[in-house]
C-alpha positions in Angstrom: 0.0 -0.1 0.0 1.3 3.4 -0.8 -0.3 6.8 -0.9 1.0 10.0 -2.8 0.0 13.4 -1.9 -1.0 16.0 -4.6 2.2 17.4 -6.3 4.2 14.5 -4.9 6.4 12.1 -7.0 6.8 8.5 -6.6 9.6 6.5 -8.0 9.3 2.8 -8.3 12.8 1.2 -8.1 14.0 -2.4 -7.8 15.8 -5.3 -9.2 14.7 -6.7 -12.6 11.5 -8.7 -12.3 10.3 -7.3 -9.0 7.0 -5.9 -10.5 7.7 -2.2 -11.2 6.3 -2.2 -14.5 3.4 -4.2 -13.8 2.5 -1.9 -10.9 2.8 1.1 -13.1 0.7 -0.4 -15.8 -1.8 -1.4 -13.1 -2.1 2.2 -11.9 -2.5 3.4 -15.4 -5.2 0.8 -16.0 -3.3 -1.0 -18.8 -3.3 -4.4 -17.2 -5.9 -6.6 -15.2 -5.3 -6.7 -11.4 -7.0 -7.8 -8.3 -7.6 -5.6 -5.2 -8.3 -1.8 -5.2 -6.6 1.0 -6.9 -7.7 4.4 -6.1 -6.6 7.7 -7.8 -7.6 11.0 -6.6 -10.2 9.1 -4.3 -11.8 7.3 -7.3 -11.6 3.6 -7.6 -10.5 2.6 -10.9 -12.6 -0.6 -11.0 -15.7 1.3 -10.7 -14.8 3.9 -13.6 -16.4 3.9 -17.0 -14.3 4.2 -20.2 -14.2 8.0 -20.3 -13.6 8.3 -16.6 -10.6 5.9 -16.8 -9.0 8.0 -19.7 -9.3 11.0 -17.6 -7.7 9.4 -14.6 -4.7 8.2 -16.9 -3.8 11.7 -17.6 -2.7 11.8 -14.0 -0.4 8.8 -14.3 2.7 8.9 -16.1 5.5 6.3 -16.8 8.9 7.2 -18.0 10.8 4.0 -19.5 14.4 3.5 -19.3 14.9 3.2 -23.0 12.4 5.6 -24.6 
């Protein structure tokens, strides 16, 4: 579990294969997941397509090899 305050940045770091990319993709709603993910107080599993698109604007991933 982790929380990020407004205007705060979170970096996911760790060894290869530990789940960093999977976690980021789940936050962006790009892969299936179990449990709850809430962004801005809104649970992703209960959002419609347009609402998920709006939430994705708040999630960014920066890849090591762009």
